[in-house]
SERO-4910 file (N, C-alpha, C, O; in steps of 0.05 Angstrom, whole numbers):
BEGIN
 pado doro    nc1    nc2    nc3   cac1   cac2   cac3    cc1    cc2    cc3    oc1    oc2    oc3
  Unk    A     12    -27     -1      4     -5     -1     19     22      2     39     25     16
  Unk    A      4     49    -16     17     78    -17     20     88     24      1     92     39
  Unk    A     43     89     28     36    101     58     26    127     60     24    137     38
  Unk    A     16    145     85     12    172     84     36    185     82     59    178     88
  Unk    A     25    213     70     38    226     60     60    228     43     80    242     48
  Unk    A     53    209     15     69    207      2     46    208    -22     32    188    -23
  Unk    A     42    231    -42     25    226    -69     -5    224    -58    -20    210    -72
  Unk    A    -19    238    -30    -36    248    -22    -59    263    -22    -82    264    -13
  Unk    A    -39    276    -38    -55    307    -41    -85    308    -59   -106    319    -52
  Unk    A    -81    295    -81    -93    289    -98   -112    267   -104   -107    248    -89
  Unk    A   -127    263   -117   -144    241   -122   -123    227   -155   -118    203   -157
  Unk    A   -117    242   -172   -107    231   -192    -72    217   -183    -64    196   -194
  Unk    A    -59    231   -167    -35    221   -155    -36    199   -142    -21    179   -147
  Unk    A    -59    199   -120    -61    162   -109    -71    148   -127    -62    125   -126
  Unk    A    -89    153   -148    -90    135   -181    -62    119   -189    -53     97   -196
  Unk    A    -55    142   -185    -29    134   -202    -12    108   -189     -1     92   -204
  Unk    A    -11    106   -163      3     86   -146    -20     64   -154    -13     48   -171
  Unk    A    -47     61   -142    -60     40   -157    -61     27   -185    -71      6   -192
  Unk    A    -51     42   -195    -46     32   -235    -13     25   -231      5     21   -247
  Unk    A    -13     25   -216     31     13   -216     30     -3   -200     53     -7   -194
  Unk    A      8    -27   -178     13    -40   -177      5    -43   -138      0    -64   -126
  Unk    A      5    -15   -129    -12    -19   -105    -29    -32   -108    -42    -37   -129
  Unk    A    -35    -44    -74    -66    -61    -70    -79    -38    -54   -102    -41    -45
  Unk    A    -63    -12    -50    -85      3    -35    -69     31    -30    -45     33    -34
  Unk    A    -89     57    -18    -76     78    -12    -82     86      8   -106     85     15
  Unk    A    -58    100     25    -70    115     54    -63    146     47    -43    158     37
  Unk    A    -86    154     57    -97    193     45    -72    203     66    -62    195     87
  Unk    A    -67    225     48    -48    241     67    -66    244     95    -90    239     97
  Unk    A    -49    255    118    -68    257    142    -82    281    146    -73    303    140
  Unk    A   -109    277    158   -131    297    152   -141    311    177   -154    300    194
  Unk    A   -132    342    178   -150    348    206   -172    355    203   -187    350    184
  Unk    A   -181    374    232   -213    388    225   -214    409    211   -232    415    195
  Unk    A   -189    423    217   -187    455    198   -169    446    179   -159    423    179
  Unk    A   -164    473    153   -136    475    144   -110    479    157   -106    495    176
  Unk    A    -96    466    148    -63    481    152    -41    471    135    -32    454    120
  Unk    A    -36    502    151     -6    514    130     16    493    134     27    484    114
  Unk    A     20    490    143     52    473    156     77    486    168     75    503    185
  Unk    A     99    478    159    117    496    167    130    506    138    129    494    116
  Unk    A    142    534    145    154    543    127    177    527    111    180    505    121
  Unk    A    196    531     86    211    521     77    237    531     98    236    547    116
  Unk    A    256    519     88    264    487     82    243    472    102    242    478    126
  Unk    A    220    441     85    218    416    101    227    401     91    221    382    105
  Unk    A    240    391     74    254    370     66    278    371     55    283    384     35
  Unk    A    297    354     71    316    338     68    332    311     57    334    291     72
  Unk    A    340    310     37    353    286     20    372    275     28    389    287     41
  Unk    A    374    249     23    406    243     25    403    210     16    385    194      9
  Unk    A    427    211     21    433    177      4    419    154     18    413    132      8
  Unk    A    415    166     47    406    130     61    377    144     63    364    127     74
  Unk    A    361    165     57    335    169     65    324    197     63    338    212     50
  Unk    A    305    205     72    290    231     78    284    247    101    268    237    116
  Unk    A    293    268    107    282    283    134    261    301    127    271    317    111
  Unk    A    229    307    133    217    319    131    210    329    156    211    314    176
  Unk    A    204    347    157    178    365    172    170    387    159    177    410    155
  Unk    A    150    371    152    123    389    133     96    405    156     80    424    152
  Unk    A    102    389    177     80    405    197     52    396    195     34    408    207
  Unk    A     49    375    180     22    361    181      4    387    160    -19    392    166
  Unk    A     14    396    142     -3    416    121    -29    394    109    -28    370    104
  Unk    A    -46    408    109    -82    396    105   -101    418     91   -106    442     96
  Unk    A   -108    403     73   -140    422     74   -158    430     88   -172    450     85
  Unk    A   -158    403    114   -185    406    126   -203    385    115   -208    380     91
  Unk    A   -211    376    134   -234    348    125   -256    366    110   -253    362     86
  Unk    A   -275    382    114   -293    397     87   -278    394     65   -285    377     48
  Unk    A   -255    408     61   -245    402     32   -227    391     21   -215    395      0
  Unk    A   -225    371     43   -215    340     24   -234    319     13   -226    298      2
  Unk    A   -263    326     18   -285    307     12   -289    300    -18   -297    280    -29
  Unk    A   -282    318    -26   -276    306    -55   -264    296    -65   -270    282    -84
  Unk    A   -237    300    -55   -204    288    -63   -220    255    -62   -221    239    -81
  Unk    A   -232    250    -35   -230    217    -36   -258    210    -50   -258    186    -54
  Unk    A   -284    223    -60   -305    221    -65   -292    219    -97   -296    197   -107
  Unk    A   -279    233   -110   -264    226   -133   -247    196   -131   -251    178   -148
  Unk    A   -234    195   -116   -216    166   -123   -242    145   -112   -242    129   -130
  Unk    A   -256    140    -99   -266    121    -91   -280    112   -121   -278     90   -132
  Unk    A   -299    142   -134   -310    130   -159   -296    132   -180   -309    132   -201
  Unk    A   -270    135   -180   -261    137   -213   -238    103   -204   -230     89   -222
  Unk    A   -234    100   -184   -204     77   -179   -218     55   -173   -210     35   -186
  Unk    A   -233     50   -160   -253     26   -147   -229     20   -125   -232      0   -111
  Unk    A   -211     33   -123   -186     19   -105   -189     18    -76   -210     25    -66
  Unk    A   -173     12    -62   -173      7    -32   -165     30    -23   -141     35    -27
  Unk    A   -184     54     -8   -171     72      9   -177     77     36   -198     80     48
  Unk    A   -149     76     46   -149     77     72   -150    116     85   -129    127     78
  Unk    A   -162    127     96   -168    152    108   -147    154    127   -145    135    142
  Unk    A   -128    175    131   -119    183    150   -122    197    170   -146    199    164
  Unk    A   -121    211    193   -140    225    202   -114    233    238   -102    219    254
  Unk    A   -116    253    234   -106    261    258   -120    285    277   -133    302    265
  Unk    A   -118    286    307   -129    305    315   -105    310    343    -84    298    349
  Unk    A   -118    331    355   -111    335    382   -118    328    417   -109    336    439
  Unk    A   -141    307    407   -158    285    433   -172    283    420   -176    294    399
  Unk    A   -189    261    435   -205    233    428   -229    250    420   -244    236    407
  Unk    A   -238    275    422   -262    281    418   -260    294    388   -280    302    378
  Unk    A   -236    295    374   -226    300    352   -227    283    337   -241    285    317
  Unk    A   -212    262    340   -207    238    323   -241    218    326   -244    199    311
  Unk    A   -258    226    342   -287    213    343   -292    228    313   -291    215    292
  Unk    A   -296    253    315   -308    270    301   -301    261    265   -316    252    248
  Unk    A   -272    269    265   -266    252    235   -265    236    234   -266    229    211
  Unk    A   -262    213    254   -277    185    250   -302    180    237   -302    161    221
  Unk    A   -327    194    242   -346    186    231   -348    205    209   -359    195    189
  Unk    A   -341    224    208   -345    237    180   -324    218    157   -331    212    134
  Unk    A   -300    210    168   -281    195    145   -299    177    136   -303    173    112
  Unk    A   -311    163    159   -324    138    151   -352    138    136   -365    118    130
  Unk    A   -359    165    130   -387    173    110   -371    172     87   -382    161     68
  Unk    A   -355    179     84   -341    173     52   -330    149     36   -318    146     15
  Unk    A   -342    129     60   -335    104     47   -312     97     41   -308     86     20
  Unk    A   -292    102     60   -265     96     52   -268     62     65   -290     52     71
  Unk    A   -243     49     65   -248     24     67   -234     19     96   -233     -4    105
  Unk    A   -223     40    110   -215     36    131   -204     63    151   -206     84    137
  Unk    A   -197     67    169   -177     82    177   -156     85    190   -152     68    207
  Unk    A   -131    110    185   -114    103    202   -108    129    218   -104    151    208
  Unk    A   -107    124    248    -98    141    266    -83    150    267    -67    136    279
  Unk    A    -68    180    258    -43    183    254    -36    191    281    -50    209    289
  Unk    A    -17    182    298    -16    174    326     20    183    332     27    188    355
  Unk    A     33    183    317     58    186    308     75    207    297    100    207    300
  Unk    A     58    228    282     85    241    268     96    262    287     82    276    303
  Unk    A    122    263    284    141    264    309    151    290    311    173    293    322
  Unk    A    136    313    299    142    343    289    123    363    301    126    384    312
  Unk    A    100    346    294     79    368    293     74    370    324     76    348    336
  Unk    A     67    401    343     64    407    360     31    396    378     13    408    366
  Unk    A     25    386    389      4    379    404     -5    357    389    -26    348    399
  Unk    A      3    342    368    -18    323    355      7    301    349     29    308    356
  Unk    A      2    274    336     14    266    332     34    240    355     26    220    367
  Unk    A     52    249    353     66    228    379     64    245    409     60    236    432
  Unk    A     69    271    402     56    286    427     39    273    443     48    268    466
  Unk    A     16    266    437    -12    249    446    -10    220    437    -27    205    446
  Unk    A      7    211    424     14    187    420     33    164    442     34    139    446
  Unk    A     42    178    448     70    171    466     53    165    495     64    165    517
  Unk    A     42    162    493     15    161    527     -3    142    511    -20    144    494
  Unk    A     11    119    527    -11    100    531    -32     94    524    -40     81    505
  Unk    A    -52    115    561    -68    117    571    -93    133    547   -118    131    547
  Unk    A    -72    153    523    -93    172    503    -93    160    482   -107    167    462
  Unk    A    -71    132    483    -72    115    455    -97    103    462   -115    105    444
  Unk    A   -103     92    482   -131     75    488   -157     92    480   -173     83    465
  Unk    A   -160    119    494   -178    133    486   -183    141    455   -204    142    442
  Unk    A   -161    147    452   -167    157    428   -173    130    405   -187    132    385
  Unk    A   -163    115    411   -164     89    393   -202     88    393   -215     90    372
  Unk    A   -214     85    423   -231     82    431   -250     93    422   -269     78    416
  Unk    A   -251    115    418   -266    143    415   -265    133    381   -288    131    372
  Unk    A   -248    129    367   -254    132    337   -272    103    326   -290    100    309
  Unk    A   -256     81    349   -280     58    334   -301     68    341   -316     69    322
  Unk    A   -313     80    365   -341     81    369   -353     94    345   -374     85    335
  Unk    A   -340    117    337   -358    133    321   -352    125    290   -363    137    271
  Unk    A   -330     99    285   -323     94    250   -339     61    248   -339     43    264
  Unk    A   -351     64    221   -369     44    215   -341     28    192   -347     17    171
  Unk    A   -314     29    201   -299     16    174   -285      2    192   -296     -4    213
  Unk    A   -261     -6    188   -238    -21    209   -213      8    219   -206     29    207
  Unk    A   -209      0    236   -195     22    252   -162     20    258   -158      7    278
  Unk    A   -137     30    245   -105     26    247    -98     49    258   -101     72    252
  Unk    A    -86     33    282    -68     59    300    -43     55    290    -32     33    293
  Unk    A    -27     80    274     -5     79    266     16    100    292     15    124    295
  Unk    A     32     81    305     48     82    327     74     95    317     86     91    296
  Unk    A     83    115    340    113    124    335    134    108    345    129     97    366
  Unk    A    163    103    332    173     92    346    200    102    368    221     93    377
  Unk    A    185    127    370    200    148    397    190    145    417    180    165    428
  Unk    A    189    123    429    182    116    453    200     93    473    210     74    460
  Unk    A    204     93    494    208     60    501    204     41    500    219     21    503
  Unk    A    176     44    494    157     12    494    137     16    473    115     24    480
  Unk    A    144     10    442    125     16    422     97    -10    436     73     -7    434
  Unk    A    113    -34    449     83    -62    461     77    -42    469     66    -29    451
  Unk    A     78    -29    494     57    -18    509     35     -2    496     11     -3    501
  Unk    A     50     18    473     28     32    460     10      5    444    -14      2    443
  Unk    A     27     -7    434      5    -25    411    -22    -45    432    -44    -54    425
  Unk    A     -6    -45    461    -28    -60    469    -55    -34    481    -78    -38    485
  Unk    A    -43    -14    483    -56      4    491    -86      3    465   -111      0    467
  Unk    A    -73      6    448    -83      9    425   -104     -8    420   -126      1    414
  Unk    A    -98    -41    425   -120    -64    423   -137    -65    438   -157    -75    429
  Unk    A   -137    -57    469   -154    -53    488   -169    -35    477   -193    -39    481
  Unk    A   -162    -11    462   -181     13    450   -197      0    429   -217     10    419
  Unk    A   -191    -16    423   -209    -31    398   -198    -27    363   -210    -25    342
  Unk    A   -176    -27    368   -156    -17    341   -172    -52    327   -187    -66    341
  Unk    A   -164    -58    302   -165    -72    283   -143    -75    268   -146    -93    251
  Unk    A   -123    -66    267    -97    -72    272    -74    -46    273    -81    -25    263
  Unk    A    -50    -47    284    -25    -38    286     -8    -33    262      3    -51    250
  Unk    A     -6     -8    255     19      4    234     42     13    257     41     24    279
  Unk    A     62      2    238     90     12    253    108      8    229    110    -14    218
  Unk    A    120     31    223    134     50    243    119     75    228    109     72    206
  Unk    A    118    111    245    121    123    227    152    142    230    167    135    249
  Unk    A    158    158    218    183    170    222    206    168    247    198    165    270
  Unk    A    223    170    243    238    179    272    251    205    270    261    217    251
  Unk    A    249    211    296    251    235    315    287    239    304    303    222    311
  Unk    A    295    264    289    321    267    281    319    295    270    299    310    269
  Unk    A    352    300    262    360    331    247    373    330    235    389    311    240
  Unk    A    380    348    208    403    351    200    412    384    209    397    403    213
  Unk    A    441    383    210    455    416    209    473    417    189    492    401    185
  Unk    A    464    442    171    489    449    153    513    457    158    513    481    162
  Unk    A    541    444    161    563    447    176    574    475    161    593    488    171
  Unk    A    561    482    138    569    512    129    560    536    134    573    556    131
  Unk    A    527    535    144    518    552    143    505    552    183    485    565    190
  Unk    A    524    535    204    528    536    225    500    543    238    497    559    257
  Unk    A    474    525    222    451    525    230    440    488    222    454    471    211
  Unk    A    410    486    232    394    467    222    392    468    201    404    485    189
  Unk    A    376    451    190    377    455    156    347    458    160    338    480    151
  Unk    A    330    444    170    295    451    177    288    476    185    302    489    201
  Unk    A    269    484    176    262    510    182    252    505    216    260    521    233
  Unk    A    234    480    224    230    469    247    248    460    264    240    452    286
  Unk    A    283    459    256    301    440    266    292    417    270    312    403    265
  Unk    A    268    398    276    276    374    288    253    364    265    236    380    256
  Unk    A    254    342    259    240    325    234    232    299    231    246    291    249
  Unk    A    221    278    222    223    258    220    241    247    199    242    257    177
  Unk    A    258    221    205    272    213    188    262    182    176    257    164    192
  Unk    A    258    177    149    249    161    135    273    147    115    294    159    108
  Unk    A    266    117    105    274    103     80    294     90     91    295     85    115
  Unk    A    310     82     76    338     61     87    343     67    117    347     49    133
  Unk    A    344     91    124    356     86    151    345     74    172    355     60    189
  Unk    A    312     84    169    298     59    199    287     31    187    269     16    197
  Unk    A    298     28    170    289     -4    161    293    -20    191    275    -26    206
  Unk    A    311    -22    191    320    -43    220    304    -29    246    298    -44    264
  Unk    A    297     -4    250    281      7    279    256    -10    275    246    -25    291
  Unk    A    246     -2    240    217    -11    242    211    -47    240    190    -56    249
  Unk    A    236    -66    227    233    -95    232    229    -93    261    206    -95    268
  Unk    A    249    -90    282    252    -95    311    221    -82    323    207    -95    339
  Unk    A    215    -60    313    187    -47    324    167    -78    311    161    -96    327
  Unk    A    162    -78    293    142    -97    285    146   -122    297    127   -136    302
  Unk    A    173   -131    303    171   -162    321    170   -156    333    152   -170    343
  Unk    A    176   -139    351    158   -129    384    135   -137    390    129   -155    405
  Unk    A    118   -119    376     96   -123    372     71   -146    365     49   -151    375
  Unk    A     83   -152    348     71   -177    341     73   -203    366     58   -222    367
  Unk    A     90   -198    382     98   -212    403     84   -206    426     88   -219    446
  Unk    A     62   -181    427     47   -158    450     22   -170    435     11   -185    451
  Unk    A     10   -170    415    -22   -164    413    -26   -190    397    -11   -207    386
  Unk    A    -55   -186    399    -74   -215    381    -91   -199    354   -113   -208    348
  Unk    A    -80   -178    341    -87   -165    322    -66   -157    302    -43   -151    310
  Unk    A    -75   -156    266    -50   -152    250    -38   -132    250    -48   -110    254
  Unk    A     -8   -136    243     10   -108    253     11   -103    221      2   -123    210
  Unk    A     16    -86    206     32    -72    180     58    -58    189     65    -45    208
  Unk    A     67    -67    166     93    -61    170    102    -30    148     90    -27    127
  Unk    A    120    -15    154    128     10    139    154     15    152    158     10    176
  Unk    A    178     26    129    192     39    131    220     20    122    221     -5    124
  Unk    A    233     31    115    251     35     89    245     11     75    261     -7     79
  Unk    A    225      6     60    209    -16     42    225     -6     15    214     14      6
  Unk    A    251    -16     -2    249     -8    -27    253    -36    -53    256    -33    -78
  Unk    A    252    -57    -40    253    -81    -56    225   -106    -42    205   -101    -28
  Unk    A    233   -127    -51    212   -149    -50    225   -160    -26    209   -169    -10
  Unk    A    247   -160    -20    269   -173      3    267   -151     29    271   -158     52
  Unk    A    263   -126     21    255   -111     47    226   -120     56    219   -122     79
  Unk    A    211   -125     36    184   -134     47    175   -150     58    155   -148     73
  Unk    A    193   -179     47    190   -211     61    206   -200     88    191   -205    107
  Unk    A    232   -185     97    235   -188    121    215   -175    140    214   -182    164
  Unk    A    199   -157    130    173   -145    149    152   -163    153    136   -160    171
  Unk    A    153   -189    130    128   -205    137    142   -223    151    127   -235    166
  Unk    A    171   -233    155    177   -256    170    187   -237    195    206   -244    210
  Unk    A    173   -215    199    180   -203    233    147   -200    248    139   -196    271
  Unk    A    137   -203    229    103   -215    235     85   -189    224     62   -190    232
  Unk    A     91   -168    207     66   -161    184     47   -181    168     51   -205    166
  Unk    A     29   -167    158     10   -178    154     10   -164    128      8   -177    107
  Unk    A     13   -143    129     15   -128    100     35    -98    101     37    -83    121
  Unk    A     45    -94     83     72    -70     88     56    -49     68     37    -53     53
  Unk    A     71    -21     74     61      3     65     92     16     62    112     15     77
  Unk    A     85     32     30    119     37     24    110     75     14     91     87      4
  Unk    A    131     81     23    133    111     25    151    126     18    145    136     -4
  Unk    A    175    137     27    202    145     17    213    137     -7    225    153    -22
  Unk    A    209    104    -15    218     96    -43    201    110    -59    210    123    -77
  Unk    A    177    110    -55    154    116    -76    172    145    -78    181    150   -101
  Unk    A    178    166    -57    180    189    -70    212    192    -83    221    212    -95
  Unk    A    225    171    -77    254    167    -92    247    160   -123    258    171   -142
  Unk    A    232    145   -125    237    121   -146    212    117   -160    208    100   -178
  Unk    A    193    135   -151    160    144   -170    149    112   -170    164     92   -169
  Unk    A    111    113   -172    103    100   -163    105     71   -181     89     52   -178
  Unk    A    128     71   -198    134     44   -211    145     18   -189    147     -6   -194
  Unk    A    151     32   -164    169     14   -145    150     -5   -129    159    -21   -112
  Unk    A    115     -2   -136    106    -28   -130    104    -50   -144     97    -72   -135
  Unk    A    109    -44   -164    106    -62   -190    134    -72   -178    139    -95   -171
  Unk    A    152    -51   -177    181    -73   -183    184    -95   -154    194   -118   -153
  Unk    A    172    -78   -130    180    -97   -103    152   -118   -109    152   -141   -100
  Unk    A    134   -111   -121    120   -140   -124    133   -160   -145    134   -184   -141
  Unk    A    142   -152   -163    151   -173   -177    179   -190   -163    188   -213   -167
  Unk    A    185   -173   -150    219   -183   -132    205   -208   -106    211   -231    -99
  Unk    A    188   -193   -101    170   -206    -76    165   -244    -84    170   -266    -75
  Unk    A    152   -232   -110    141   -265   -119    171   -288   -128    174   -313   -127
  Unk    A    185   -268   -137    206   -283   -148    222   -294   -108    227   -317   -101
  Unk    A    224   -283   -100    246   -289    -74    219   -312    -61    230   -328    -45
  Unk    A    189   -318    -65    178   -334    -52    184   -356    -64    188   -378    -52
  Unk    A    184   -350    -97    187   -379   -109    219   -388   -110    224   -412   -113
  Unk    A    239   -370   -107    275   -387   -100    273   -393    -75    294   -404    -67
  Unk    A    255   -390    -57    257   -391    -23    236   -419    -19    234   -432      2
  Unk    A    220   -423    -46    194   -441    -39    172   -447    -21    164   -468    -12
  Unk    A    163   -416    -18    145   -408     -3    121   -400    -25    123   -384    -43
  Unk    A     98   -417    -17     77   -414    -35     55   -393    -34     41   -388    -54
  Unk    A     50   -379     -7     30   -363      0     57   -338     11     82   -340     13
  Unk    A     42   -319     17     49   -303     30     46   -304     64     61   -293     80
  Unk    A     20   -322     68     14   -328     95     43   -347    110     53   -347    133
  Unk    A     47   -358     91     77   -379    100    100   -361    122    110   -369    143
  Unk    A    104   -337    108    122   -321    108    112   -303    146    127   -298    165
  Unk    A     84   -300    143     86   -285    170     96   -288    197     83   -305    210
  Unk    A    112   -279    209    126   -283    233    140   -312    241    145   -321    264
  Unk    A    144   -324    211    167   -345    206    200   -339    227    215   -355    239
  Unk    A    201   -314    224    226   -314    244    228   -309    277    247   -306    292
  Unk    A    195   -309    284    196   -319    317    198   -348    316    203   -359    337
  Unk    A    195   -365    291    191   -387    300    225   -399    302    234   -417    317
  Unk    A    240   -384    282    264   -394    274    277   -390    304    298   -404    305
  Unk    A    272   -374    331    296   -367    345    286   -381    371    300   -381    392
***
């Protein structure tokens, strides 16, 4: 699936992901009101990945409705609506509205590492995670996924709280809080100073989190973080993921990465004598 935050601004861009082999798309994260985000520079690209601090810019739920309606009508694909809020009341209201647009599921952004008052600032508190998920679950008519932050001492505790709140699945991980400094300018690169690190640099953090969560909850885990190849995807499946999302690789290589990963994953399965995806899920736990 297409991860949230990449190609999620228009129906047309998300349809490109679906046409290129994505099994579904997760929209950009949408809040109650329009939000401009941070001033530039907001993105720093380097060989091992991407550092960004966009500040959750979005048009607000009312203005985004037409994007989802067009996407559902013209693509017929699987669409997961990503939402963020400052407390359980906002998440509940957003879950109700997003569900009414006939999305196939909701992804709760409890993990953005650089936006004040939302994301990981509330998603690092297990009690808040449980309350937010419970509120969204109460108001949603579709499955609810909780996207968790790796910027915590125990992502398993957050996953257990999300499961208690009624989450149907856990998504791990969002970006890792980080920064870049320009030695020549003698100052931070991003206008917000701190941002979220993604891409190749975080794959092994993501694998560790998925592995830990798989042993802590009874609901499916969806892996995301540094997936560029079919073998990367296989590693996440073996750690315990039932599905996976791709983000930074799409930004770097274009939506064609979905069909490439699909081909490589099936080639890997044939070479390693796996008949189904299910045979790989969690197998790394049985080998230790």
